N, CA and C atoms of all chains as a GROMACS GRO file, in nm:
protein
  645
    1ASP      N    1  28.440  14.790  10.965
    1ASP     CA    2  28.543  14.709  11.032
    1ASP      C    3  28.644  14.803  11.099
    2THR      N    4  28.657  14.790  11.232
    2THR     CA    5  28.747  14.879  11.306
    2THR      C    6  28.889  14.826  11.311
    3GLY      N    7  28.910  14.701  11.267
    3GLY     CA    8  29.042  14.641  11.275
    3GLY      C    9  29.064  14.561  11.401
    4VAL      N   10  28.963  14.556  11.489
    4VAL     CA   11  28.970  14.478  11.612
    4VAL      C   12  28.883  14.354  11.594
    5SER      N   13  28.938  14.238  11.622
    5SER     CA   14  28.859  14.115  11.608
    5SER      C   15  28.841  14.047  11.743
    6GLN      N   16  28.728  13.980  11.757
    6GLN     CA   17  28.698  13.906  11.879
    6GLN      C   18  28.644  13.769  11.841
    7ASN      N   19  28.685  13.669  11.919
    7ASN     CA   20  28.639  13.534  11.896
    7ASN      C   21  28.617  13.462  12.029
    8PRO      N   22  28.514  13.375  12.034
    8PRO     CA   23  28.412  13.358  11.931
    8PRO      C   24  28.316  13.476  11.930
    9ARG      N   25  28.227  13.483  11.833
    9ARG     CA   26  28.128  13.588  11.830
    9ARG      C   27  28.011  13.554  11.921
   10HIS      N   28  27.984  13.426  11.935
   10HIS     CA   29  27.875  13.381  12.022
   10HIS      C   30  27.923  13.261  12.100
   11LYS      N   31  27.879  13.254  12.228
   11LYS     CA   32  27.914  13.140  12.311
   11LYS      C   33  27.795  13.107  12.399
   12ILE      N   34  27.749  12.984  12.391
   12ILE     CA   35  27.644  12.935  12.479
   12ILE      C   36  27.706  12.830  12.568
   13THR      N   37  27.688  12.844  12.698
   13THR     CA   38  27.749  12.750  12.790
   13THR      C   39  27.652  12.718  12.904
   14LYS      N   40  27.681  12.614  12.975
   14LYS     CA   41  27.598  12.578  13.090
   14LYS      C   42  27.658  12.638  13.215
   15ARG      N   43  27.573  12.670  13.307
   15ARG     CA   44  27.616  12.727  13.435
   15ARG      C   45  27.723  12.637  13.498
   16GLY      N   46  27.828  12.702  13.547
   16GLY     CA   47  27.935  12.626  13.611
   16GLY      C   48  28.054  12.595  13.522
   17GLN      N   49  28.036  12.611  13.390
   17GLN     CA   50  28.146  12.586  13.297
   17GLN      C   51  28.237  12.708  13.290
   18ASN      N   52  28.359  12.685  13.243
   18ASN     CA   53  28.454  12.795  13.219
   18ASN      C   54  28.450  12.834  13.072
   19VAL      N   55  28.467  12.964  13.045
   19VAL     CA   56  28.472  13.012  12.908
   19VAL      C   57  28.591  13.107  12.892
   20THR      N   58  28.642  13.113  12.772
   20THR     CA   59  28.753  13.205  12.741
   20THR      C   60  28.725  13.275  12.610
   21PHE      N   61  28.745  13.406  12.611
   21PHE     CA   62  28.726  13.488  12.492
   21PHE      C   63  28.860  13.548  12.452
   22ARG      N   64  28.873  13.574  12.323
   22ARG     CA   65  28.997  13.631  12.272
   22ARG      C   66  28.971  13.763  12.200
   23CYS      N   67  29.063  13.856  12.216
   23CYS     CA   68  29.058  13.984  12.145
   23CYS      C   69  29.192  14.007  12.076
   24ASP      N   70  29.186  14.040  11.948
   24ASP     CA   71  29.305  14.079  11.873
   24ASP      C   72  29.293  14.227  11.839
   25PRO      N   73  29.372  14.312  11.905
   25PRO     CA   74  29.360  14.456  11.882
   25PRO      C   75  29.436  14.497  11.756
   26ILE      N   76  29.427  14.626  11.725
   26ILE     CA   77  29.508  14.683  11.617
   26ILE      C   78  29.654  14.673  11.661
   27SER      N   79  29.740  14.627  11.573
   27SER     CA   80  29.874  14.584  11.613
   27SER      C   81  29.958  14.694  11.677
   28GLU      N   82  29.944  14.818  11.633
   28GLU     CA   83  30.030  14.922  11.689
   28GLU      C   84  29.974  14.987  11.815
   29HIS      N   85  29.854  14.942  11.859
   29HIS     CA   86  29.794  15.000  11.978
   29HIS      C   87  29.844  14.928  12.102
   30ASN      N   88  29.894  15.005  12.200
   30ASN     CA   89  29.942  14.939  12.321
   30ASN      C   90  29.838  14.938  12.432
   31ARG      N   91  29.726  15.010  12.415
   31ARG     CA   92  29.621  15.010  12.517
   31ARG      C   93  29.507  14.918  12.474
   32LEU      N   94  29.456  14.842  12.570
   32LEU     CA   95  29.348  14.748  12.542
   32LEU      C   96  29.252  14.747  12.660
   33TYR      N   97  29.123  14.750  12.629
   33TYR     CA   98  29.018  14.756  12.731
   33TYR      C   99  28.920  14.640  12.710
   34TRP      N  100  28.866  14.590  12.820
   34TRP     CA  101  28.753  14.496  12.817
   34TRP      C  102  28.634  14.562  12.886
   35TYR      N  103  28.516  14.542  12.825
   35TYR     CA  104  28.390  14.593  12.878
   35TYR      C  105  28.286  14.482  12.875
   36ARG      N  106  28.181  14.501  12.955
   36ARG     CA  107  28.065  14.413  12.951
   36ARG      C  108  27.943  14.501  12.927
   37GLN      N  109  27.855  14.455  12.837
   37GLN     CA  110  27.733  14.530  12.808
   37GLN      C  111  27.612  14.440  12.818
   38THR      N  112  27.515  14.482  12.897
   38THR     CA  113  27.388  14.410  12.907
   38THR      C  114  27.281  14.490  12.835
   39LEU      N  115  27.169  14.425  12.808
   39LEU     CA  116  27.064  14.483  12.725
   39LEU      C  117  27.014  14.615  12.784
   40GLY      N  118  27.014  14.718  12.701
   40GLY     CA  119  26.961  14.847  12.742
   40GLY      C  120  27.055  14.933  12.824
   41GLN      N  121  27.177  14.884  12.841
   41GLN     CA  122  27.276  14.960  12.919
   41GLN      C  123  27.396  14.996  12.833
   42GLY      N  124  27.473  15.094  12.881
   42GLY     CA  125  27.598  15.123  12.816
   42GLY      C  126  27.704  15.023  12.859
   43PRO      N  127  27.814  15.016  12.784
   43PRO     CA  128  27.923  14.926  12.824
   43PRO      C  129  27.976  14.962  12.964
   44GLU      N  130  28.011  14.859  13.041
   44GLU     CA  131  28.070  14.878  13.174
   44GLU      C  132  28.215  14.835  13.169
   45PHE      N  133  28.303  14.921  13.215
   45PHE     CA  134  28.447  14.894  13.216
   45PHE      C  135  28.478  14.774  13.304
   46LEU      N  136  28.562  14.684  13.252
   46LEU     CA  137  28.608  14.571  13.331
   46LEU      C  138  28.756  14.582  13.366
   47THR      N  139  28.841  14.603  13.264
   47THR     CA  140  28.983  14.606  13.290
   47THR      C  141  29.058  14.675  13.176
   48TYR      N  142  29.182  14.718  13.205
   48TYR     CA  143  29.263  14.794  13.110
   48TYR      C  144  29.407  14.742  13.113
   49PHE      N  145  29.464  14.727  12.995
   49PHE     CA  146  29.604  14.687  12.979
   49PHE      C  147  29.681  14.796  12.907
   50GLN      N  148  29.800  14.821  12.953
   50GLN     CA  149  29.899  14.901  12.880
   50GLN      C  150  30.009  14.801  12.844
   51ASN      N  151  30.020  14.770  12.718
   51ASN     CA  152  30.106  14.659  12.674
   51ASN      C  153  30.064  14.532  12.750
   52GLU      N  154  30.158  14.464  12.818
   52GLU     CA  155  30.120  14.340  12.886
   52GLU      C  156  30.076  14.363  13.030
   53ALA      N  157  30.087  14.486  13.079
   53ALA     CA  158  30.056  14.515  13.219
   53ALA      C  159  29.907  14.549  13.237
   54GLN      N  160  29.844  14.478  13.331
   54GLN     CA  161  29.705  14.506  13.364
   54GLN      C  162  29.705  14.616  13.469
   55LEU      N  163  29.667  14.737  13.432
   55LEU     CA  164  29.684  14.854  13.518
   55LEU      C  165  29.557  14.896  13.592
   56GLU      N  166  29.442  14.856  13.540
   56GLU     CA  167  29.316  14.893  13.607
   56GLU      C  168  29.222  14.773  13.604
   57LYS      N  169  29.152  14.754  13.716
   57LYS     CA  170  29.050  14.650  13.722
   57LYS      C  171  28.930  14.706  13.793
   58SER      N  172  28.813  14.689  13.734
   58SER     CA  173  28.691  14.733  13.797
   58SER      C  174  28.656  14.640  13.912
   59ARG      N  175  28.585  14.694  14.010
   59ARG     CA  176  28.537  14.607  14.118
   59ARG      C  177  28.429  14.512  14.067
   60LEU      N  178  28.381  14.537  13.943
   60LEU     CA  179  28.288  14.442  13.881
   60LEU      C  180  28.359  14.310  13.849
   61LEU      N  181  28.491  14.315  13.837
   61LEU     CA  182  28.568  14.199  13.796
   61LEU      C  183  28.592  14.110  13.917
   62SER      N  184  28.499  14.016  13.941
   62SER     CA  185  28.513  13.928  14.057
   62SER      C  186  28.629  13.832  14.035
   63ASP      N  187  28.658  13.754  14.140
   63ASP     CA  188  28.772  13.662  14.130
   63ASP      C  189  28.746  13.548  14.033
   64ARG      N  190  28.624  13.538  13.980
   64ARG     CA  191  28.598  13.436  13.877
   64ARG      C  192  28.646  13.483  13.739
   65PHE      N  193  28.675  13.612  13.728
   65PHE     CA  194  28.717  13.669  13.601
   65PHE      C  195  28.869  13.689  13.604
   66SER      N  196  28.934  13.654  13.494
   66SER     CA  197  29.076  13.686  13.483
   66SER      C  198  29.105  13.724  13.339
   67ALA      N  199  29.194  13.821  13.323
   67ALA     CA  200  29.231  13.867  13.190
   67ALA      C  201  29.382  13.868  13.180
   68GLU      N  202  29.429  13.838  13.060
   68GLU     CA  203  29.573  13.837  13.034
   68GLU      C  204  29.600  13.902  12.899
   69ARG      N  205  29.722  13.952  12.887
   69ARG     CA  206  29.765  14.003  12.758
   69ARG      C  207  29.915  13.971  12.743
   70PRO      N  208  29.944  13.846  12.716
   70PRO     CA  209  30.084  13.805  12.705
   70PRO      C  210  30.151  13.876  12.588
   71LYS      N  211  30.271  13.924  12.614
   71LYS     CA  212  30.352  13.989  12.510
   71LYS      C  213  30.287  14.116  12.456
   72GLY      N  214  30.185  14.164  12.521
   72GLY     CA  215  30.126  14.290  12.480
   72GLY      C  216  30.056  14.287  12.346
   73SER      N  217  30.016  14.168  12.301
   73SER     CA  218  29.947  14.161  12.172
   73SER      C  219  29.801  14.127  12.195
   74PHE      N  220  29.757  14.005  12.165
   74PHE     CA  221  29.618  13.967  12.186
   74PHE      C  222  29.590  13.957  12.336
   75SER      N  223  29.463  13.956  12.370
   75SER     CA  224  29.423  13.943  12.510
   75SER      C  225  29.316  13.835  12.522
   76THR      N  226  29.313  13.773  12.639
   76THR     CA  227  29.208  13.675  12.668
   76THR      C  228  29.136  13.715  12.796
   77LEU      N  229  29.007  13.688  12.799
   77LEU     CA  230  28.925  13.708  12.918
   77LEU      C  231  28.862  13.573  12.952
   78GLU      N  232  28.889  13.524  13.071
   78GLU     CA  233  28.835  13.396  13.113
   78GLU      C  234  28.736  13.417  13.227
   79ILE      N  235  28.625  13.347  13.218
   79ILE     CA  236  28.527  13.346  13.326
   79ILE      C  237  28.518  13.202  13.377
   80GLN      N  238  28.544  13.185  13.503
   80GLN     CA  239  28.535  13.052  13.563
   80GLN      C  240  28.400  13.035  13.632
   81ARG      N  241  28.352  12.912  13.632
   81ARG     CA  242  28.228  12.878  13.704
   81ARG      C  243  28.116  12.978  13.668
   82THR      N  244  28.086  12.984  13.539
   82THR     CA  245  27.991  13.084  13.490
   82THR      C  246  27.858  13.077  13.563
   83GLU      N  247  27.796  13.194  13.577
   83GLU     CA  248  27.665  13.208  13.639
   83GLU      C  249  27.572  13.272  13.536
   84GLN      N  250  27.440  13.257  13.556
   84GLN     CA  251  27.346  13.314  13.460
   84GLN      C  252  27.361  13.466  13.450
   85GLY      N  253  27.400  13.529  13.559
   85GLY     CA  254  27.422  13.673  13.558
   85GLY      C  255  27.540  13.719  13.474
   86ASP      N  256  27.622  13.624  13.429
   86ASP     CA  257  27.735  13.659  13.343
   86ASP      C  258  27.691  13.676  13.198
   87SER      N  259  27.568  13.639  13.166
   87SER     CA  260  27.519  13.653  13.029
   87SER      C  261  27.522  13.799  12.988
   88ALA      N  262  27.591  13.829  12.881
   88ALA     CA  263  27.612  13.968  12.838
   88ALA      C  264  27.690  13.967  12.709
   89MET      N  265  27.711  14.086  12.653
   89MET     CA  266  27.804  14.105  12.542
   89MET      C  267  27.936  14.149  12.603
   90TYR      N  268  28.044  14.084  12.568
   90TYR     CA  269  28.177  14.121  12.616
   90TYR      C  270  28.252  14.188  12.502
   91LEU      N  271  28.291  14.312  12.525
   91LEU     CA  272  28.351  14.396  12.422
   91LEU      C  273  28.496  14.425  12.454
   92CYS      N  274  28.575  14.429  12.350
   92CYS     CA  275  28.716  14.464  12.362
   92CYS      C  276  28.737  14.593  12.284
   93ALA      N  277  28.820  14.681  12.336
   93ALA     CA  278  28.852  14.804  12.264
   93ALA      C  279  29.003  14.818  12.254
   94SER      N  280  29.048  14.855  12.137
   94SER     CA  281  29.189  14.880  12.110
   94SER      C  282  29.210  15.030  12.116
   95SER      N  283  29.310  15.075  12.193
   95SER     CA  284  29.319  15.216  12.231
   95SER      C  285  29.186  15.248  12.299
   96SER      N  286  29.136  15.366  12.299
   96SER     CA  287  29.011  15.388  12.372
   96SER      C  288  28.890  15.394  12.281
   97GLY      N  289  28.915  15.399  12.149
   97GLY     CA  290  28.801  15.426  12.064
   97GLY      C  291  28.767  15.324  11.958
   98PHE      N  292  28.843  15.214  11.949
   98PHE     CA  293  28.821  15.116  11.843
   98PHE      C  294  28.770  14.986  11.904
   99PHE      N  295  28.641  14.964  11.888
   99PHE     CA  296  28.579  14.848  11.951
   99PHE      C  297  28.570  14.731  11.854
  100GLY      N  298  28.585  14.612  11.910
  100GLY     CA  299  28.559  14.491  11.834
  100GLY      C  300  28.410  14.465  11.827
  101PRO      N  301  28.370  14.361  11.753
  101PRO     CA  302  28.228  14.330  11.737
  101PRO      C  303  28.165  14.265  11.860
  102GLY      N  304  28.246  14.221  11.954
  102GLY     CA  305  28.193  14.163  12.077
  102GLY      C  306  28.176  14.013  12.072
  103THR      N  307  28.172  13.954  12.190
  103THR     CA  308  28.136  13.812  12.207
  103THR      C  309  28.010  13.809  12.293
  104ARG      N  310  27.905  13.750  12.237
  104ARG     CA  311  27.780  13.741  12.315
  104ARG      C  312  27.780  13.609  12.390
  105LEU      N  313  27.776  13.618  12.523
  105LEU     CA  314  27.775  13.499  12.609
  105LEU      C  315  27.635  13.475  12.663
  106THR      N  316  27.588  13.353  12.647
  106THR     CA  317  27.462  13.310  12.707
  106THR      C  318  27.491  13.194  12.801
  107VAL      N  319  27.455  13.211  12.926
  107VAL     CA  320  27.476  13.105  13.025
  107VAL      C  321  27.340  13.045  13.059
  108LEU      N  322  27.326  12.916  13.030
  108LEU     CA  323  27.198  12.848  13.052
  108LEU      C  324  27.189  12.790  13.193
  109GLY      N  325  28.252  15.628  14.116
  109GLY     CA  326  28.282  15.657  13.978
  109GLY      C  327  28.204  15.777  13.927
  110ILE      N  328  28.235  15.818  13.807
  110ILE     CA  329  28.169  15.934  13.745
  110ILE      C  330  28.030  15.892  13.696
  111GLN      N  331  27.932  15.976  13.725
  111GLN     CA  332  27.795  15.952  13.677
  111GLN      C  333  27.779  16.021  13.542
  112VAL      N  334  27.722  15.949  13.447
  112VAL     CA  335  27.700  16.003  13.312
  112VAL      C  336  27.551  15.990  13.280
  113GLU      N  337  27.488  16.100  13.250
  113GLU     CA  338  27.345  16.099  13.218
  113GLU      C  339  27.326  16.150  13.076
  114GLN      N  340  27.248  16.076  12.999
  114GLN     CA  341  27.221  16.116  12.861
  114GLN      C  342  27.072  16.140  12.843
  115SER      N  343  27.044  16.240  12.760
  115SER     CA  344  26.905  16.270  12.730
  115SER      C  345  26.890  16.314  12.585
  116PRO      N  346  26.772  16.290  12.523
  116PRO     CA  347  26.664  16.208  12.578
  116PRO      C  348  26.702  16.060  12.571
  117PRO      N  349  26.632  15.974  12.640
  117PRO     CA  350  26.662  15.832  12.630
  117PRO      C  351  26.620  15.772  12.496
  118ASP      N  352  26.514  15.824  12.440
  118ASP     CA  353  26.464  15.776  12.311
  118ASP      C  354  26.426  15.895  12.226
  119LEU      N  355  26.445  15.879  12.094
  119LEU     CA  356  26.415  15.987  12.002
  119LEU      C  357  26.372  15.926  11.869
  120ILE      N  358  26.260  15.975  11.817
  120ILE     CA  359  26.213  15.931  11.685
  120ILE      C  360  26.209  16.053  11.596
  121LEU      N  361  26.274  16.045  11.481
  121LEU     CA  362  26.282  16.158  11.389
  121LEU      C  363  26.235  16.117  11.251
  122GLN      N  364  26.178  16.215  11.181
  122GLN     CA  365  26.151  16.198  11.039
  122GLN      C  366  26.282  16.222  10.965
  123GLU      N  367  26.306  16.147  10.863
  123GLU     CA  368  26.427  16.166  10.782
  123GLU      C  369  26.438  16.312  10.740
  124GLY      N  370  26.557  16.367  10.754
  124GLY     CA  371  26.579  16.507  10.717
  124GLY      C  372  26.575  16.603  10.835
  125ALA      N  373  26.523  16.557  10.947
  125ALA     CA  374  26.514  16.644  11.065
  125ALA      C  375  26.648  16.654  11.135
  126ASN      N  376  26.660  16.756  11.222
  126ASN     CA  377  26.782  16.777  11.302
  126ASN      C  378  26.754  16.738  11.446
  127SER      N  379  26.860  16.707  11.520
  127SER     CA  380  26.842  16.671  11.661
  127SER      C  381  26.965  16.707  11.742
  128THR      N  382  26.944  16.721  11.873
  128THR     CA  383  27.052  16.747  11.967
  128THR      C  384  27.045  16.647  12.081
  129LEU      N  385  27.155  16.578  12.105
  129LEU     CA  386  27.164  16.482  12.214
  129LEU      C  387  27.256  16.540  12.320
  130ARG      N  388  27.221  16.516  12.446
  130ARG     CA  389  27.296  16.578  12.555
  130ARG      C  390  27.358  16.472  12.646
  131CYS      N  391  27.476  16.507  12.698
  131CYS     CA  392  27.548  16.421  12.793
  131CYS      C  393  27.593  16.509  12.909
  132ASN      N  394  27.548  16.478  13.030
  132ASN     CA  395  27.594  16.546  13.150
  132ASN      C  396  27.680  16.452  13.231
  133PHE      N  397  27.787  16.503  13.290
  133PHE     CA  398  27.874  16.418  13.370
  133PHE      C  399  27.906  16.488  13.502
  134SER      N  400  27.936  16.405  13.601
  134SER     CA  401  27.936  16.453  13.740
  134SER      C  402  28.071  16.504  13.790
  135ASP      N  403  28.177  16.487  13.712
  135ASP     CA  404  28.310  16.526  13.762
  135ASP      C  405  28.395  16.573  13.645
  136SER      N  406  28.506  16.635  13.677
  136SER     CA  407  28.600  16.678  13.572
  136SER      C  408  28.654  16.556  13.501
  137VAL      N  409  28.669  16.568  13.370
  137VAL     CA  410  28.720  16.457  13.289
  137VAL      C  411  28.830  16.506  13.198
  138ASN      N  412  28.917  16.414  13.158
  138ASN     CA  413  29.020  16.450  13.060
  138ASN      C  414  28.999  16.378  12.927
  139ASN      N  415  28.891  16.303  12.919
  139ASN     CA  416  28.861  16.231  12.795
  139ASN      C  417  28.709  16.221  12.782
  140LEU      N  418  28.656  16.257  12.667
  140LEU     CA  419  28.514  16.241  12.640
  140LEU      C  420  28.501  16.198  12.495
  141GLN      N  421  28.425  16.095  12.472
  141GLN     CA  422  28.404  16.044  12.337
  141GLN      C  423  28.256  16.017  12.315
  142TRP      N  424  28.214  16.034  12.192
  142TRP     CA  425  28.080  15.996  12.148
  142TRP      C  426  28.093  15.874  12.058
  143PHE      N  427  28.000  15.779  12.077
  143PHE     CA  428  27.997  15.657  11.998
  143PHE      C  429  27.857  15.636  11.942
  144HIS      N  430  27.852  15.567  11.828
  144HIS     CA  431  27.727  15.520  11.770
  144HIS      C  432  27.731  15.368  11.771
  145GLN      N  433  27.627  15.307  11.828
  145GLN     CA  434  27.616  15.161  11.825
  145GLN      C  435  27.506  15.125  11.725
  146ASN      N  436  27.545  15.059  11.618
  146ASN     CA  437  27.447  15.028  11.514
  146ASN      C  438  27.357  14.912  11.557
  147PRO      N  439  27.252  14.886  11.482
  147PRO     CA  440  27.158  14.780  11.522
  147PRO      C  441  27.222  14.641  11.535
  148TRP      N  442  27.340  14.621  11.482
  148TRP     CA  443  27.409  14.493  11.494
  148TRP      C  444  27.506  14.491  11.613
  149GLY      N  445  27.509  14.600  11.687
  149GLY     CA  446  27.588  14.603  11.810
  149GLY      C  447  27.727  14.663  11.798
  150GLN      N  448  27.770  14.697  11.678
  150GLN     CA  449  27.905  14.751  11.659
  150GLN      C  450  27.912  14.896  11.707
  151LEU      N  451  28.010  14.924  11.791
  151LEU     CA  452  28.034  15.059  11.840
  151LEU      C  453  28.136  15.128  11.752
  152ILE      N  454  28.100  15.246  11.704
  152ILE     CA  455  28.188  15.325  11.619
  152ILE      C  456  28.214  15.459  11.686
  153ASN      N  457  28.340  15.494  11.696
  153ASN     CA  458  28.377  15.622  11.754
  153ASN      C  459  28.340  15.736  11.659
  154LEU      N  460  28.269  15.836  11.713
  154LEU     CA  461  28.231  15.951  11.632
  154LEU      C  462  28.324  16.069  11.657
  155PHE      N  463  28.346  16.099  11.785
  155PHE     CA  464  28.428  16.214  11.823
  155PHE      C  465  28.506  16.184  11.950
  156TYR      N  466  28.630  16.234  11.953
  156TYR     CA  467  28.707  16.250  12.076
  156TYR      C  468  28.702  16.399  12.105
  157ILE      N  469  28.631  16.438  12.212
  157ILE     CA  470  28.607  16.581  12.231
  157ILE      C  471  28.601  16.616  12.380
  158PRO      N  472  28.717  16.618  12.449
  158PRO     CA  473  28.716  16.657  12.590
  158PRO      C  474  28.682  16.803  12.613
  159SER      N  475  28.695  16.885  12.508
  159SER     CA  476  28.654  17.025  12.517
  159SER      C  477  28.643  17.080  12.375
  160GLY      N  478  28.572  17.191  12.362
  160GLY     CA  479  28.563  17.257  12.232
  160GLY      C  480  28.457  17.200  12.141
  161THR      N  481  28.470  17.230  12.013
  161THR     CA  482  28.373  17.193  11.912
  161THR      C  483  28.443  17.127  11.794
  162LYS      N  484  28.380  17.021  11.743
  162LYS     CA  485  28.430  16.954  11.624
  162LYS      C  486  28.314  16.925  11.532
  163GLN      N  487  28.346  16.915  11.404
  163GLN     CA  488  28.243  16.880  11.305
  163GLN      C  489  28.297  16.774  11.212
  164ASN      N  490  28.207  16.682  11.174
  164ASN     CA  491  28.241  16.579  11.078
  164ASN      C  492  28.118  16.552  10.994
  165GLY      N  493  28.112  16.617  10.878
  165GLY     CA  494  27.997  16.600  10.791
  165GLY      C  495  27.871  16.654  10.854
  166ARG      N  496  27.769  16.568  10.866
  166ARG     CA  497  27.641  16.612  10.923
  166ARG      C  498  27.641  16.609  11.076
  167LEU      N  499  27.748  16.560  11.133
  167LEU     CA  500  27.757  16.551  11.279
  167LEU      C  501  27.851  16.658  11.332
  168SER      N  502  27.815  16.712  11.447
  168SER     CA  503  27.908  16.799  11.518
  168SER      C  504  27.888  16.778  11.667
  169ALA      N  505  27.989  16.816  11.744
  169ALA     CA  506  27.983  16.797  11.889
  169ALA      C  507  28.049  16.914  11.957
  170THR      N  508  27.994  16.948  12.073
  170THR     CA  509  28.049  17.055  12.156
  170THR      C  510  28.057  17.006  12.298
  171THR      N  511  28.171  17.027  12.364
  171THR     CA  512  28.186  16.995  12.506
  171THR      C  513  28.223  17.122  12.581
  172VAL      N  514  28.145  17.151  12.686
  172VAL     CA  515  28.176  17.262  12.775
  172VAL      C  516  28.223  17.199  12.905
  173ALA      N  517  28.354  17.180  12.916
  173ALA     CA  518  28.409  17.102  13.027
  173ALA      C  519  28.383  17.169  13.161
  174THR      N  520  28.387  17.301  13.164
  174THR     CA  521  28.368  17.371  13.291
  174THR      C  522  28.227  17.354  13.344
  175GLU      N  523  28.131  17.328  13.255
  175GLU     CA  524  27.993  17.308  13.298
  175GLU      C  525  27.952  17.161  13.290
  176ARG      N  526  28.047  17.075  13.256
  176ARG     CA  527  28.029  16.930  13.262
  176ARG      C  528  27.914  16.880  13.175
  177TYR      N  529  27.916  16.924  13.050
  177TYR     CA  530  27.820  16.867  12.956
  177TYR      C  531  27.877  16.867  12.816
  178SER      N  532  27.818  16.780  12.733
  178SER     CA  533  27.855  16.773  12.592
  178SER      C  534  27.728  16.754  12.511
  179LEU      N  535  27.730  16.807  12.391
  179LEU     CA  536  27.615  16.798  12.301
  179LEU      C  537  27.660  16.737  12.169
  180LEU      N  538  27.575  16.651  12.115
  180LEU     CA  539  27.598  16.593  11.982
  180LEU      C  540  27.483  16.639  11.893
  181TYR      N  541  27.519  16.704  11.782
  181TYR     CA  542  27.420  16.752  11.687
  181TYR      C  543  27.418  16.663  11.564
  182ILE      N  544  27.299  16.624  11.525
  182ILE     CA  545  27.283  16.548  11.400
  182ILE      C  546  27.194  16.631  11.309
  183SER      N  547  27.244  16.666  11.193
  183SER     CA  548  27.164  16.744  11.100
  183SER      C  549  27.123  16.657  10.981
  184SER      N  550  27.010  16.694  10.922
  184SER     CA  551  26.957  16.623  10.803
  184SER      C  552  26.965  16.472  10.823
  185SER      N  553  26.900  16.424  10.928
  185SER     CA  554  26.914  16.284  10.967
  185SER      C  555  26.874  16.188  10.854
  186GLN      N  556  26.941  16.072  10.854
  186GLN     CA  557  26.915  15.967  10.756
  186GLN      C  558  26.882  15.838  10.831
  187THR      N  559  26.819  15.746  10.763
  187THR     CA  560  26.779  15.620  10.829
  187THR      C  561  26.901  15.545  10.883
  188THR      N  562  27.015  15.564  10.818
  188THR     CA  563  27.137  15.496  10.864
  188THR      C  564  27.191  15.555  10.994
  189ASP      N  565  27.135  15.668  11.038
  189ASP     CA  566  27.175  15.725  11.167
  189ASP      C  567  27.108  15.653  11.284
  190SER      N  568  27.012  15.568  11.256
  190SER     CA  569  26.943  15.494  11.362
  190SER      C  570  27.042  15.411  11.443
  191GLY      N  571  27.010  15.396  11.570
  191GLY     CA  572  27.096  15.319  11.660
  191GLY      C  573  27.100  15.388  11.795
  192VAL      N  574  27.197  15.350  11.875
  192VAL     CA  575  27.212  15.409  12.008
  192VAL      C  576  27.339  15.492  12.012
  193TYR      N  577  27.327  15.612  12.064
  193TYR     CA  578  27.441  15.703  12.077
  193TYR      C  579  27.484  15.706  12.223
  194PHE      N  580  27.611  15.678  12.246
  194PHE     CA  581  27.668  15.676  12.380
  194PHE      C  582  27.772  15.787  12.396
  195CYS      N  583  27.771  15.845  12.512
  195CYS     CA  584  27.876  15.933  12.558
  195CYS      C  585  27.960  15.855  12.658
  196ALA      N  586  28.092  15.867  12.650
  196ALA     CA  587  28.182  15.798  12.744
  196ALA      C  588  28.285  15.898  12.795
  197VAL      N  589  28.307  15.897  12.927
  197VAL     CA  590  28.402  15.991  12.986
  197VAL      C  591  28.504  15.916  13.070
  198ALA      N  592  28.618  15.982  13.093
  198ALA     CA  593  28.723  15.921  13.176
  198ALA      C  594  28.806  16.030  13.241
  199THR      N  595  28.856  16.000  13.360
  199THR     CA  596  28.956  16.086  13.422
  199THR      C  597  29.094  16.023  13.410
  200GLY      N  598  29.101  15.895  13.412
  200GLY     CA  599  29.227  15.822  13.397
  200GLY      C  600  29.209  15.721  13.287
  201ASN      N  601  29.226  15.594  13.322
  201ASN     CA  602  29.211  15.489  13.222
  201ASN      C  603  29.077  15.418  13.229
  202GLN      N  604  28.993  15.454  13.326
  202GLN     CA  605  28.864  15.387  13.339
  202GLN      C  606  28.756  15.474  13.276
  203PHE      N  607  28.687  15.417  13.177
  203PHE     CA  608  28.583  15.489  13.106
  203PHE      C  609  28.446  15.458  13.166
  204TYR      N  610  28.361  15.559  13.167
  204TYR     CA  611  28.224  15.547  13.215
  204TYR      C  612  28.131  15.586  13.101
  205PHE      N  613  28.040  15.495  13.068
  205PHE     CA  614  27.943  15.520  12.961
  205PHE      C  615  27.808  15.559  13.020
  206GLY      N  616  27.736  15.644  12.948
  206GLY     CA  617  27.597  15.671  12.981
  206GLY      C  618  27.510  15.556  12.934
  207THR      N  619  27.379  15.568  12.958
  207THR     CA  620  27.286  15.463  12.916
  207THR      C  621  27.239  15.484  12.773
  208GLY      N  622  27.284  15.592  12.711
  208GLY     CA  623  27.259  15.608  12.569
  208GLY      C  624  27.130  15.678  12.532
  209THR      N  625  27.127  15.726  12.408
  209THR     CA  626  27.006  15.778  12.345
  209THR      C  627  26.977  15.688  12.227
  210SER      N  628  26.859  15.627  12.228
  210SER     CA  629  26.819  15.540  12.118
  210SER      C  630  26.747  15.623  12.013
  211LEU      N  631  26.807  15.631  11.894
  211LEU     CA  632  26.753  15.713  11.786
  211LEU      C  633  26.694  15.625  11.677
  212THR      N  634  26.573  15.657  11.638
  212THR     CA  635  26.509  15.591  11.524
  212THR      C  636  26.474  15.697  11.422
  213VAL      N  637  26.526  15.683  11.300
  213VAL     CA  638  26.496  15.776  11.192
  213VAL      C  639  26.404  15.704  11.094
  214ILE      N  640  26.286  15.760  11.074
  214ILE     CA  641  26.188  15.695  10.986
  214ILE      C  642  26.183  15.767  10.852
  215PRO      N  643  26.170  15.689  10.743
  215PRO     CA  644  26.171  15.751  10.609
  215PRO      C  645  26.045  15.831  10.584
   0.00000   0.00000   0.00000
């Protein structure tokens, strides 16, 4: 257990639906990262927060994706109008080295 | 972005054997980390090693920043070492992961 939690652990949704994932980082960590991992690949960077400020966004993060970190504590990642290509494991990291267990998204 | 190449892509070892995993990267970095992803998908940080050598039990790592590579050594491998080993590098706040080395240790 790294001290980082993610919910839900699994999400199955139909194409076109919106989904939201939550990450609770280690409380004293002010840096938070979101990644996406597909089968057989390494994690791909999506976005980075320093406290509540979103300071980096990958060009992978289309306008259907939005992330927030209100008050610099937990963070949410929302995907609107999901597509089958969004199926992946979504990982959150607290600081740069403490990963949560991930949320596995399946879009039918 | 920075290109990260890991080799070998797959490795099968007999329990007790030693191995060396390599990570090459295409640009100068100020952060390099090695991770182990267990069969259940959990990523665990092994080393933060932008340069130099570190050891932790049966694992050690060396990064030669000027030549843009890092090595992870696993000695006396155990079945619990099985999983995928990732190298991740960064120049700023954006991390780039390699495609990993999948290690299987057989008893």
